[in-house]
A tleap script that builds the chain and sets N, CA, C and O, in Angstrom:
source leaprc.protein.ff14SB
mol = sequence {
  NMET LEU GLY ALA ALA LEU MET TRP SER ALA
  VAL GLY ILE PHE LEU CYS GLY ARG GLY LEU
  VAL ASN ILE ILE LYS VAL GLU ASP PRO TYR
  LYS PHE LEU TRP VAL ALA ILE ALA LEU VAL
  ALA GLY LEU PHE LYS ALA LYS MET VAL LEU
  GLU LYS THR ALA PHE ARG ILE VAL ASP ARG
  ILE ARG ASN ARG PRO ASP PRO SER CYS LEU
  PHE GLY PHE MET PRO VAL LYS SER TYR LEU
  LEU ILE GLY ALA MET ILE MET LEU GLY ILE
  LEU LEU ARG LYS SER SER LEU ASN ARG SER
  LEU VAL TRP SER VAL TYR ILE ALA ILE GLY
  ALA ALA LEU PHE ALA SER SER ARG ILE PHE
  TRP LYS ASN TRP LYS GLN ALA ARG CGLY
}
set mol.1.N position { 0.379 43.104 -137.194 }
set mol.1.CA position { 0.612 43.914 -136.005 }
set mol.1.C position { 2.093 44.314 -135.931 }
set mol.1.O position { 2.436 45.451 -135.606 }
set mol.2.N position { 2.941 43.354 -136.241 }
set mol.2.CA position { 4.379 43.632 -136.209 }
set mol.2.C position { 4.739 44.712 -137.227 }
set mol.2.O position { 5.548 45.593 -136.937 }
set mol.3.N position { 4.141 44.647 -138.416 }
set mol.3.CA position { 4.410 45.658 -139.446 }
set mol.3.C position { 4.027 47.059 -138.988 }
set mol.3.O position { 4.767 48.016 -139.215 }
set mol.4.N position { 2.872 47.176 -138.343 }
set mol.4.CA position { 2.424 48.470 -137.825 }
set mol.4.C position { 3.354 48.957 -136.731 }
set mol.4.O position { 3.726 50.130 -136.701 }
set mol.5.N position { 3.732 48.058 -135.830 }
set mol.5.CA position { 4.640 48.430 -134.738 }
set mol.5.C position { 5.978 48.913 -135.279 }
set mol.5.O position { 6.509 49.933 -134.841 }
set mol.6.N position { 6.511 48.166 -136.236 }
set mol.6.CA position { 7.808 48.557 -136.813 }
set mol.6.C position { 7.722 49.884 -137.556 }
set mol.6.O position { 8.611 50.728 -137.443 }
set mol.7.N position { 6.630 50.063 -138.325 }
set mol.7.CA position { 6.502 51.297 -139.108 }
set mol.7.C position { 6.379 52.514 -138.193 }
set mol.7.O position { 7.090 53.500 -138.382 }
set mol.8.N position { 5.494 52.456 -137.215 }
set mol.8.CA position { 5.303 53.609 -136.325 }
set mol.8.C position { 6.568 53.880 -135.524 }
set mol.8.O position { 6.945 55.037 -135.335 }
set mol.9.N position { 7.221 52.833 -135.055 }
set mol.9.CA position { 8.456 53.017 -134.282 }
set mol.9.C position { 9.556 53.612 -135.142 }
set mol.9.O position { 10.225 54.562 -134.737 }
set mol.10.N position { 9.743 53.051 -136.332 }
set mol.10.CA position { 10.823 53.513 -137.215 }
set mol.10.C position { 10.621 54.963 -137.634 }
set mol.10.O position { 11.563 55.756 -137.609 }
set mol.11.N position { 9.414 55.308 -138.013 }
set mol.11.CA position { 9.144 56.694 -138.431 }
set mol.11.C position { 9.298 57.637 -137.234 }
set mol.11.O position { 9.837 58.735 -137.371 }
set mol.12.N position { 8.829 57.209 -136.078 }
set mol.12.CA position { 8.977 58.029 -134.872 }
set mol.12.C position { 10.439 58.276 -134.531 }
set mol.12.O position { 10.832 59.405 -134.238 }
set mol.13.N position { 11.243 57.215 -134.569 }
set mol.13.CA position { 12.679 57.354 -134.283 }
set mol.13.C position { 13.350 58.235 -135.332 }
set mol.13.O position { 14.178 59.084 -135.000 }
set mol.14.N position { 12.989 58.030 -136.608 }
set mol.14.CA position { 13.577 58.828 -137.692 }
set mol.14.C position { 13.279 60.318 -137.502 }
set mol.14.O position { 14.188 61.147 -137.549 }
set mol.15.N position { 12.008 60.651 -137.288 }
set mol.15.CA position { 11.639 62.069 -137.157 }
set mol.15.C position { 12.243 62.701 -135.911 }
set mol.15.O position { 12.766 63.814 -135.964 }
set mol.16.N position { 12.169 61.997 -134.803 }
set mol.16.CA position { 12.720 62.526 -133.558 }
set mol.16.C position { 14.241 62.687 -133.684 }
set mol.16.O position { 14.799 63.706 -133.277 }
set mol.17.N position { 14.892 61.686 -134.245 }
set mol.17.CA position { 16.343 61.753 -134.435 }
set mol.17.C position { 16.749 62.880 -135.363 }
set mol.17.O position { 17.699 63.614 -135.090 }
set mol.18.N position { 16.016 63.012 -136.471 }
set mol.18.CA position { 16.332 64.093 -137.415 }
set mol.18.C position { 16.158 65.456 -136.763 }
set mol.18.O position { 16.975 66.356 -136.957 }
set mol.19.N position { 15.098 65.600 -135.995 }
set mol.19.CA position { 14.879 66.859 -135.287 }
set mol.19.C position { 15.980 67.151 -134.282 }
set mol.19.O position { 16.475 68.276 -134.210 }
set mol.20.N position { 16.369 66.138 -133.500 }
set mol.20.CA position { 17.415 66.334 -132.493 }
set mol.20.C position { 18.763 66.653 -133.128 }
set mol.20.O position { 19.462 67.560 -132.678 }
set mol.21.N position { 19.132 65.912 -134.171 }
set mol.21.CA position { 20.414 66.144 -134.840 }
set mol.21.C position { 20.482 67.564 -135.393 }
set mol.21.O position { 21.516 68.227 -135.304 }
set mol.22.N position { 19.377 68.021 -135.961 }
set mol.22.CA position { 19.376 69.351 -136.574 }
set mol.22.C position { 19.219 70.490 -135.577 }
set mol.22.O position { 19.792 71.562 -135.772 }
set mol.23.N position { 18.451 70.276 -134.510 }
set mol.23.CA position { 18.292 71.375 -133.550 }
set mol.23.C position { 19.598 71.627 -132.801 }
set mol.23.O position { 19.855 72.749 -132.366 }
set mol.24.N position { 20.415 70.606 -132.648 }
set mol.24.CA position { 21.718 70.780 -131.984 }
set mol.24.C position { 22.587 71.767 -132.767 }
set mol.24.O position { 23.388 72.494 -132.180 }
set mol.25.N position { 22.426 71.790 -134.097 }
set mol.25.CA position { 23.227 72.666 -134.953 }
set mol.25.C position { 22.743 74.113 -134.941 }
set mol.25.O position { 23.450 75.007 -135.405 }
set mol.26.N position { 21.547 74.347 -134.413 }
set mol.26.CA position { 20.953 75.687 -134.416 }
set mol.26.C position { 21.594 76.547 -133.338 }
set mol.26.O position { 21.815 76.102 -132.211 }
set mol.27.N position { 21.887 77.782 -133.706 }
set mol.27.CA position { 22.409 78.760 -132.742 }
set mol.27.C position { 21.218 79.399 -132.036 }
set mol.27.O position { 20.694 80.424 -132.474 }
set mol.28.N position { 20.806 78.783 -130.952 }
set mol.28.CA position { 19.657 79.269 -130.196 }
set mol.28.C position { 19.894 78.916 -128.733 }
set mol.28.O position { 19.993 77.737 -128.390 }
set mol.29.N position { 19.985 79.919 -127.869 }
set mol.29.CA position { 20.250 79.621 -126.456 }
set mol.29.C position { 19.110 78.853 -125.779 }
set mol.29.O position { 19.293 78.300 -124.695 }
set mol.30.N position { 17.948 78.821 -126.411 }
set mol.30.CA position { 16.788 78.156 -125.829 }
set mol.30.C position { 16.488 76.802 -126.477 }
set mol.30.O position { 15.411 76.241 -126.273 }
set mol.31.N position { 17.433 76.279 -127.254 }
set mol.31.CA position { 17.132 75.054 -127.997 }
set mol.31.C position { 16.789 73.873 -127.089 }
set mol.31.O position { 15.986 73.023 -127.474 }
set mol.32.N position { 17.369 73.801 -125.915 }
set mol.32.CA position { 17.028 72.690 -125.018 }
set mol.32.C position { 15.626 72.856 -124.437 }
set mol.32.O position { 14.953 71.868 -124.144 }
set mol.33.N position { 15.190 74.091 -124.271 }
set mol.33.CA position { 13.813 74.348 -123.871 }
set mol.33.C position { 12.856 73.938 -124.997 }
set mol.33.O position { 11.806 73.346 -124.746 }
set mol.34.N position { 13.233 74.262 -126.238 }
set mol.34.CA position { 12.450 73.843 -127.406 }
set mol.34.C position { 12.290 72.319 -127.415 }
set mol.34.O position { 11.198 71.804 -127.652 }
set mol.35.N position { 13.374 71.615 -127.159 }
set mol.35.CA position { 13.339 70.148 -127.161 }
set mol.35.C position { 12.405 69.646 -126.061 }
set mol.35.O position { 11.597 68.747 -126.294 }
set mol.36.N position { 12.514 70.220 -124.876 }
set mol.36.CA position { 11.668 69.797 -123.764 }
set mol.36.C position { 10.185 70.029 -124.086 }
set mol.36.O position { 9.347 69.160 -123.845 }
set mol.37.N position { 9.878 71.196 -124.625 }
set mol.37.CA position { 8.492 71.507 -124.996 }
set mol.37.C position { 8.010 70.544 -126.083 }
set mol.37.O position { 6.872 70.075 -126.039 }
set mol.38.N position { 8.862 70.254 -127.043 }
set mol.38.CA position { 8.497 69.340 -128.128 }
set mol.38.C position { 8.202 67.946 -127.590 }
set mol.38.O position { 7.236 67.311 -128.013 }
set mol.39.N position { 9.019 67.468 -126.668 }
set mol.39.CA position { 8.795 66.134 -126.101 }
set mol.39.C position { 7.488 66.069 -125.316 }
set mol.39.O position { 6.739 65.099 -125.428 }
set mol.40.N position { 7.219 67.102 -124.524 }
set mol.40.CA position { 5.962 67.144 -123.767 }
set mol.40.C position { 4.779 67.201 -124.737 }
set mol.40.O position { 3.791 66.489 -124.556 }
set mol.41.N position { 4.879 68.040 -125.759 }
set mol.41.CA position { 3.800 68.146 -126.754 }
set mol.41.C position { 3.602 66.812 -127.481 }
set mol.41.O position { 2.470 66.402 -127.737 }
set mol.42.N position { 4.701 66.146 -127.809 }
set mol.42.CA position { 4.610 64.861 -128.484 }
set mol.42.C position { 3.933 63.806 -127.633 }
set mol.42.O position { 3.099 63.047 -128.127 }
set mol.43.N position { 4.285 63.755 -126.360 }
set mol.43.CA position { 3.656 62.779 -125.466 }
set mol.43.C position { 2.174 63.095 -125.263 }
set mol.43.O position { 1.347 62.190 -125.150 }
set mol.44.N position { 1.849 64.379 -125.218 }
set mol.44.CA position { 0.450 64.789 -125.108 }
set mol.44.C position { -0.325 64.369 -126.362 }
set mol.44.O position { -1.435 63.845 -126.265 }
set mol.45.N position { 0.264 64.600 -127.533 }
set mol.45.CA position { -0.385 64.208 -128.791 }
set mol.45.C position { -0.548 62.698 -128.858 }
set mol.45.O position { -1.576 62.207 -129.325 }
set mol.46.N position { 0.448 61.962 -128.398 }
set mol.46.CA position { 0.348 60.502 -128.393 }
set mol.46.C position { -0.854 60.066 -127.564 }
set mol.46.O position { -1.660 59.246 -128.004 }
set mol.47.N position { -0.965 60.615 -126.378 }
set mol.47.CA position { -2.044 60.222 -125.456 }
set mol.47.C position { -3.416 60.654 -125.967 }
set mol.47.O position { -4.373 59.885 -125.884 }
set mol.48.N position { -3.522 61.857 -126.486 }
set mol.48.CA position { -4.823 62.413 -126.848 }
set mol.48.C position { -5.298 62.046 -128.251 }
set mol.48.O position { -6.503 62.013 -128.500 }
set mol.49.N position { -4.371 61.770 -129.176 }
set mol.49.CA position { -4.763 61.559 -130.567 }
set mol.49.C position { -4.295 60.207 -131.105 }
set mol.49.O position { -5.109 59.391 -131.536 }
set mol.50.N position { -3.007 59.977 -131.080 }
set mol.50.CA position { -2.461 58.820 -131.782 }
set mol.50.C position { -2.780 57.484 -131.122 }
set mol.50.O position { -2.886 56.474 -131.817 }
set mol.51.N position { -2.937 57.452 -129.808 }
set mol.51.CA position { -3.310 56.186 -129.176 }
set mol.51.C position { -4.694 55.740 -129.643 }
set mol.51.O position { -4.914 54.549 -129.865 }
set mol.52.N position { -5.623 56.676 -129.793 }
set mol.52.CA position { -6.957 56.340 -130.294 }
set mol.52.C position { -6.856 55.798 -131.716 }
set mol.52.O position { -7.516 54.817 -132.061 }
set mol.53.N position { -6.041 56.429 -132.526 }
set mol.53.CA position { -5.827 55.962 -133.895 }
set mol.53.C position { -5.198 54.571 -133.884 }
set mol.53.O position { -5.599 53.700 -134.655 }
set mol.54.N position { -4.228 54.365 -133.024 }
set mol.54.CA position { -3.563 53.060 -132.937 }
set mol.54.C position { -4.567 51.974 -132.544 }
set mol.54.O position { -4.539 50.882 -133.113 }
set mol.55.N position { -5.444 52.249 -131.593 }
set mol.55.CA position { -6.446 51.247 -131.199 }
set mol.55.C position { -7.399 50.934 -132.357 }
set mol.55.O position { -7.795 49.782 -132.534 }
set mol.56.N position { -7.769 51.949 -133.145 }
set mol.56.CA position { -8.622 51.699 -134.319 }
set mol.56.C position { -7.890 50.809 -135.325 }
set mol.56.O position { -8.489 49.914 -135.922 }
set mol.57.N position { -6.596 51.059 -135.509 }
set mol.57.CA position { -5.815 50.249 -136.443 }
set mol.57.C position { -5.671 48.819 -135.919 }
set mol.57.O position { -5.734 47.868 -136.698 }
set mol.58.N position { -5.481 48.662 -134.620 }
set mol.58.CA position { -5.406 47.327 -134.025 }
set mol.58.C position { -6.695 46.559 -134.323 }
set mol.58.O position { -6.645 45.392 -134.713 }
set mol.59.N position { -7.835 47.201 -134.142 }
set mol.59.CA position { -9.108 46.550 -134.452 }
set mol.59.C position { -9.197 46.197 -135.930 }
set mol.59.O position { -9.679 45.122 -136.288 }
set mol.60.N position { -8.737 47.091 -136.778 }
set mol.60.CA position { -8.748 46.834 -138.227 }
set mol.60.C position { -7.886 45.614 -138.550 }
set mol.60.O position { -8.286 44.757 -139.338 }
set mol.61.N position { -6.708 45.541 -137.942 }
set mol.61.CA position { -5.807 44.415 -138.189 }
set mol.61.C position { -6.462 43.110 -137.721 }
set mol.61.O position { -6.426 42.104 -138.430 }
set mol.62.N position { -7.040 43.132 -136.565 }
set mol.62.CA position { -7.684 41.910 -136.024 }
set mol.62.C position { -8.842 41.422 -136.883 }
set mol.62.O position { -9.120 40.224 -136.926 }
set mol.63.N position { -9.514 42.333 -137.564 }
set mol.63.CA position { -10.688 41.973 -138.366 }
set mol.63.C position { -10.375 41.728 -139.837 }
set mol.63.O position { -11.285 41.491 -140.632 }
set mol.64.N position { -9.115 41.781 -140.202 }
set mol.64.CA position { -8.734 41.538 -141.601 }
set mol.64.C position { -8.647 40.043 -141.870 }
set mol.64.O position { -8.330 39.257 -140.978 }
set mol.65.N position { -8.936 39.655 -143.130 }
set mol.65.CA position { -8.766 38.240 -143.476 }
set mol.65.C position { -7.284 37.884 -143.499 }
set mol.65.O position { -6.421 38.743 -143.683 }
set mol.66.N position { -7.019 36.616 -143.309 }
set mol.66.CA position { -5.632 36.148 -143.304 }
set mol.66.C position { -5.431 35.231 -144.496 }
set mol.66.O position { -6.239 34.312 -144.633 }
set mol.67.N position { -4.488 35.366 -145.336 }
set mol.67.CA position { -3.463 36.402 -145.373 }
set mol.67.C position { -3.994 37.663 -146.043 }
set mol.67.O position { -4.984 37.625 -146.773 }
set mol.68.N position { -3.323 38.775 -145.785 }
set mol.68.CA position { -3.704 40.039 -146.403 }
set mol.68.C position { -2.465 40.885 -146.606 }
set mol.68.O position { -1.388 40.572 -146.099 }
set mol.69.N position { -2.632 41.951 -147.349 }
set mol.69.CA position { -1.517 42.837 -147.696 }
set mol.69.C position { -0.899 43.450 -146.438 }
set mol.69.O position { -1.611 43.896 -145.539 }
set mol.70.N position { 0.422 43.467 -146.389 }
set mol.70.CA position { 1.142 44.020 -145.234 }
set mol.70.C position { 0.739 45.459 -144.947 }
set mol.70.O position { 0.569 45.839 -143.788 }
set mol.71.N position { 0.582 46.269 -146.005 }
set mol.71.CA position { 0.292 47.687 -145.804 }
set mol.71.C position { -1.206 47.977 -145.725 }
set mol.71.O position { -1.614 49.138 -145.682 }
set mol.72.N position { -2.019 46.932 -145.706 }
set mol.72.CA position { -3.459 47.103 -145.612 }
set mol.72.C position { -3.951 47.359 -144.207 }
set mol.72.O position { -5.158 47.432 -143.976 }
set mol.73.N position { -3.031 47.498 -143.259 }
set mol.73.CA position { -3.474 47.726 -141.877 }
set mol.73.C position { -4.074 49.101 -141.688 }
set mol.73.O position { -4.775 49.347 -140.706 }
set mol.74.N position { -3.802 50.012 -142.634 }
set mol.74.CA position { -4.421 51.340 -142.576 }
set mol.74.C position { -5.243 51.534 -143.842 }
set mol.74.O position { -4.890 51.003 -144.895 }
set mol.75.N position { -6.335 52.287 -143.752 }
set mol.75.CA position { -7.119 52.564 -144.957 }
set mol.75.C position { -6.342 53.474 -145.919 }
set mol.75.O position { -5.416 54.180 -145.521 }
set mol.76.N position { -6.738 53.437 -147.172 }
set mol.76.CA position { -6.063 54.235 -148.207 }
set mol.76.C position { -6.042 55.712 -147.847 }
set mol.76.O position { -5.046 56.392 -148.093 }
set mol.77.N position { -7.126 56.218 -147.267 }
set mol.77.CA position { -7.161 57.650 -146.925 }
set mol.77.C position { -6.077 58.005 -145.909 }
set mol.77.O position { -5.594 59.137 -145.897 }
set mol.78.N position { -5.689 57.061 -145.064 }
set mol.78.CA position { -4.606 57.325 -144.114 }
set mol.78.C position { -3.272 57.483 -144.843 }
set mol.78.O position { -2.448 58.316 -144.464 }
set mol.79.N position { -3.063 56.688 -145.882 }
set mol.79.CA position { -1.835 56.829 -146.658 }
set mol.79.C position { -1.808 58.158 -147.416 }
set mol.79.O position { -0.747 58.754 -147.599 }
set mol.80.N position { -2.986 58.617 -147.855 }
set mol.80.CA position { -3.062 59.935 -148.492 }
set mol.80.C position { -2.722 61.031 -147.477 }
set mol.80.O position { -2.041 62.002 -147.806 }
set mol.81.N position { -3.198 60.866 -146.251 }
set mol.81.CA position { -2.881 61.817 -145.177 }
set mol.81.C position { -1.382 61.804 -144.882 }
set mol.81.O position { -0.786 62.858 -144.659 }
set mol.82.N position { -0.776 60.632 -144.878 }
set mol.82.CA position { 0.667 60.532 -144.652 }
set mol.82.C position { 1.419 61.259 -145.764 }
set mol.82.O position { 2.387 61.972 -145.498 }
set mol.83.N position { 0.979 61.080 -147.000 }
set mol.83.CA position { 1.599 61.797 -148.122 }
set mol.83.C position { 1.494 63.306 -147.949 }
set mol.83.O position { 2.452 64.033 -148.211 }
set mol.84.N position { 0.338 63.772 -147.511 }
set mol.84.CA position { 0.156 65.214 -147.272 }
set mol.84.C position { 1.070 65.686 -146.142 }
set mol.84.O position { 1.637 66.776 -146.217 }
set mol.85.N position { 1.214 64.875 -145.104 }
set mol.85.CA position { 2.090 65.266 -143.995 }
set mol.85.C position { 3.550 65.304 -144.426 }
set mol.85.O position { 4.310 66.154 -143.961 }
set mol.86.N position { 3.945 64.401 -145.301 }
set mol.86.CA position { 5.314 64.436 -145.832 }
set mol.86.C position { 5.528 65.730 -146.605 }
set mol.86.O position { 6.566 66.377 -146.462 }
set mol.87.N position { 4.554 66.106 -147.421 }
set mol.87.CA position { 4.660 67.361 -148.182 }
set mol.87.C position { 4.719 68.561 -147.233 }
set mol.87.O position { 5.485 69.495 -147.470 }
set mol.88.N position { 3.931 68.545 -146.175 }
set mol.88.CA position { 3.979 69.632 -145.198 }
set mol.88.C position { 5.333 69.683 -144.497 }
set mol.88.O position { 5.842 70.764 -144.203 }
set mol.89.N position { 5.910 68.526 -144.232 }
set mol.89.CA position { 7.248 68.482 -143.641 }
set mol.89.C position { 8.286 69.107 -144.548 }
set mol.89.O position { 9.171 69.828 -144.086 }
set mol.90.N position { 8.180 68.832 -145.840 }
set mol.90.CA position { 9.104 69.424 -146.812 }
set mol.90.C position { 8.919 70.940 -146.839 }
set mol.90.O position { 9.894 71.691 -146.809 }
set mol.91.N position { 7.667 71.381 -146.895 }
set mol.91.CA position { 7.397 72.827 -146.893 }
set mol.91.C position { 7.897 73.483 -145.612 }
set mol.91.O position { 8.429 74.593 -145.645 }
set mol.92.N position { 7.727 72.807 -144.500 }
set mol.92.CA position { 8.199 73.328 -143.213 }
set mol.92.C position { 9.713 73.507 -143.225 }
set mol.92.O position { 10.229 74.534 -142.784 }
set mol.93.N position { 10.424 72.492 -143.735 }
set mol.93.CA position { 11.892 72.582 -143.806 }
set mol.93.C position { 12.350 73.710 -144.725 }
set mol.93.O position { 13.367 74.351 -144.461 }
set mol.94.N position { 11.615 73.953 -145.790 }
set mol.94.CA position { 11.999 74.985 -146.755 }
set mol.94.C position { 11.501 76.375 -146.373 }
set mol.94.O position { 11.846 77.363 -147.022 }
set mol.95.N position { 10.697 76.448 -145.330 }
set mol.95.CA position { 10.119 77.725 -144.915 }
set mol.95.C position { 11.177 78.596 -144.231 }
set mol.95.O position { 12.288 78.155 -143.938 }
set mol.96.N position { 10.790 79.826 -143.994 }
set mol.96.CA position { 11.686 80.762 -143.296 }
set mol.96.C position { 11.384 80.805 -141.797 }
set mol.96.O position { 11.853 81.702 -141.096 }
set mol.97.N position { 10.617 79.854 -141.312 }
set mol.97.CA position { 10.302 79.809 -139.885 }
set mol.97.C position { 11.560 79.570 -139.054 }
set mol.97.O position { 12.560 79.047 -139.546 }
set mol.98.N position { 11.487 79.956 -137.812 }
set mol.98.CA position { 12.568 79.727 -136.861 }
set mol.98.C position { 12.978 78.252 -136.900 }
set mol.98.O position { 12.128 77.372 -136.769 }
set mol.99.N position { 14.258 77.981 -137.076 }
set mol.99.CA position { 14.752 76.600 -137.202 }
set mol.99.C position { 14.494 75.779 -135.947 }
set mol.99.O position { 14.250 74.576 -136.041 }
set mol.100.N position { 14.543 76.397 -134.785 }
set mol.100.CA position { 14.239 75.667 -133.553 }
set mol.100.C position { 12.794 75.183 -133.561 }
set mol.100.O position { 12.503 74.071 -133.120 }
set mol.101.N position { 11.898 76.015 -134.059 }
set mol.101.CA position { 10.494 75.632 -134.168 }
set mol.101.C position { 10.326 74.475 -135.148 }
set mol.101.O position { 9.634 73.500 -134.856 }
set mol.102.N position { 10.957 74.588 -136.301 }
set mol.102.CA position { 10.850 73.548 -137.330 }
set mol.102.C position { 11.295 72.200 -136.774 }
set mol.102.O position { 10.572 71.210 -136.886 }
set mol.103.N position { 12.467 72.161 -136.185 }
set mol.103.CA position { 12.994 70.879 -135.702 }
set mol.103.C position { 12.242 70.402 -134.466 }
set mol.103.O position { 12.197 69.201 -134.201 }
set mol.104.N position { 11.654 71.318 -133.710 }
set mol.104.CA position { 10.828 70.919 -132.574 }
set mol.104.C position { 9.557 70.213 -133.041 }
set mol.104.O position { 9.090 69.277 -132.392 }
set mol.105.N position { 9.003 70.656 -134.156 }
set mol.105.CA position { 7.830 69.979 -134.721 }
set mol.105.C position { 8.196 68.545 -135.090 }
set mol.105.O position { 7.430 67.619 -134.824 }
set mol.106.N position { 9.361 68.359 -135.700 }
set mol.106.CA position { 9.828 67.010 -136.039 }
set mol.106.C position { 9.967 66.157 -134.779 }
set mol.106.O position { 9.542 65.002 -134.755 }
set mol.107.N position { 10.557 66.726 -133.747 }
set mol.107.CA position { 10.752 65.989 -132.492 }
set mol.107.C position { 9.404 65.624 -131.883 }
set mol.107.O position { 9.220 64.494 -131.431 }
set mol.108.N position { 8.466 66.554 -131.865 }
set mol.108.CA position { 7.149 66.302 -131.268 }
set mol.108.C position { 6.408 65.193 -132.011 }
set mol.108.O position { 5.858 64.287 -131.385 }
set mol.109.N position { 6.392 65.261 -133.322 }
set mol.109.CA position { 5.681 64.246 -134.099 }
set mol.109.C position { 6.369 62.893 -133.956 }
set mol.109.O position { 5.702 61.869 -133.805 }
set mol.110.N position { 7.686 62.887 -134.004 }
set mol.110.CA position { 8.418 61.639 -133.827 }
set mol.110.C position { 8.183 61.016 -132.467 }
set mol.110.O position { 7.966 59.809 -132.359 }
set mol.111.N position { 8.226 61.830 -131.433 }
set mol.111.CA position { 7.991 61.328 -130.077 }
set mol.111.C position { 6.572 60.775 -129.945 }
set mol.111.O position { 6.359 59.751 -129.297 }
set mol.112.N position { 5.610 61.450 -130.558 }
set mol.112.CA position { 4.217 60.996 -130.500 }
set mol.112.C position { 4.053 59.640 -131.181 }
set mol.112.O position { 3.415 58.739 -130.637 }
set mol.113.N position { 4.626 59.500 -132.359 }
set mol.113.CA position { 4.535 58.221 -133.068 }
set mol.113.C position { 5.212 57.099 -132.289 }
set mol.113.O position { 4.657 56.011 -132.134 }
set mol.114.N position { 6.415 57.379 -131.803 }
set mol.114.CA position { 7.146 56.346 -131.082 }
set mol.114.C position { 6.418 55.950 -129.799 }
set mol.114.O position { 6.310 54.764 -129.488 }
set mol.115.N position { 5.922 56.931 -129.058 }
set mol.115.CA position { 5.226 56.630 -127.806 }
set mol.115.C position { 3.962 55.814 -128.057 }
set mol.115.O position { 3.671 54.873 -127.318 }
set mol.116.N position { 3.220 56.165 -129.085 }
set mol.116.CA position { 1.972 55.441 -129.355 }
set mol.116.C position { 2.207 54.095 -130.037 }
set mol.116.O position { 1.293 53.272 -130.097 }
set mol.117.N position { 3.395 53.859 -130.546 }
set mol.117.CA position { 3.686 52.556 -131.166 }
set mol.117.C position { 3.623 51.434 -130.138 }
set mol.117.O position { 3.506 50.263 -130.500 }
set mol.118.N position { 3.700 51.782 -128.870 }
set mol.118.CA position { 3.643 50.754 -127.835 }
set mol.118.C position { 2.317 50.012 -127.850 }
set mol.118.O position { 2.250 48.870 -127.394 }
set mol.119.N position { 1.266 50.631 -128.361 }
set mol.119.CA position { -0.035 49.962 -128.495 }
set mol.119.C position { 0.106 48.758 -129.429 }
set mol.119.O position { -0.406 47.674 -129.148 }
set mol.120.N position { 0.809 48.969 -130.541 }
set mol.120.CA position { 1.017 47.873 -131.502 }
set mol.120.C position { 1.927 46.802 -130.926 }
set mol.120.O position { 1.659 45.611 -131.081 }
set mol.121.N position { 3.008 47.216 -130.259 }
set mol.121.CA position { 3.939 46.246 -129.681 }
set mol.121.C position { 3.230 45.369 -128.649 }
set mol.121.O position { 3.413 44.152 -128.625 }
set mol.122.N position { 2.428 45.994 -127.807 }
set mol.122.CA position { 1.698 45.252 -126.765 }
set mol.122.C position { 0.751 44.238 -127.409 }
set mol.122.O position { 0.689 43.086 -126.978 }
set mol.123.N position { 0.019 44.658 -128.430 }
set mol.123.CA position { -0.930 43.769 -129.094 }
set mol.123.C position { -0.223 42.683 -129.886 }
set mol.123.O position { -0.722 41.561 -129.975 }
set mol.124.N position { 0.927 42.996 -130.462 }
set mol.124.CA position { 1.706 41.980 -131.172 }
set mol.124.C position { 2.172 40.908 -130.196 }
set mol.124.O position { 2.100 39.714 -130.484 }
set mol.125.N position { 2.652 41.352 -129.038 }
set mol.125.CA position { 3.129 40.410 -128.027 }
set mol.125.C position { 1.971 39.520 -127.543 }
set mol.125.O position { 2.144 38.312 -127.383 }
set mol.126.N position { 0.815 40.105 -127.315 }
set mol.126.CA position { -0.352 39.322 -126.883 }
set mol.126.C position { -0.782 38.306 -127.947 }
set mol.126.O position { -1.169 37.182 -127.628 }
set mol.127.N position { -0.709 38.721 -129.212 }
set mol.127.CA position { -1.132 37.840 -130.306 }
set mol.127.C position { -0.204 36.643 -130.473 }
set mol.127.O position { -0.613 35.591 -130.963 }
set mol.128.N position { 1.052 36.816 -130.061 }
set mol.128.CA position { 2.030 35.737 -130.187 }
set mol.128.C position { 1.822 34.676 -129.113 }
set mol.128.O position { 2.333 33.563 -129.234 }
set mol.129.N position { 1.086 35.010 -128.077 }
set mol.129.CA position { 0.827 33.974 -127.085 }
set mol.129.C position { 1.199 34.377 -125.742 }
set mol.129.O position { 1.037 33.604 -124.799 }
savepdb mol mol.pdb
quit
C-alpha cells in the first residue's frame, strides 16, 4: 500500500510541478486561467476515474499473497498503459500545440494522480493499525 501511495503521489507531484514550472515560462496572458482549469479538470478526473481505479488497486493489494513483488500491485496491462501514456506525453511535448495547453494537461494529470493517491495513504494508515 505504501509503494502505491508513494508512486502515485510522486508521479502526481512530478507532473504537476513540471507543468507549473513550464507554464510560468509561457508568454500567455491567460496562463493562470489555464492553470485553474487544469486543476479543476484534474480534481474532476480524480473523483470520476482515478479514485475508482485506486479502490480496485487497494482490493488487489489486500488480496495478494505475502510477500509479493513491490510492483505487483497493478496488473501488467496497467504498466503497458503507463508506458503508452509516457509516449503520449513525449509526443505532446514535441507537438506544435499551444504550450499553455500542453503544460495544462501535465498539471491536470498530476493533480488527478496526487488527489487520488489519498485513497492509498488512507488505506496504508488503516493497515498499520
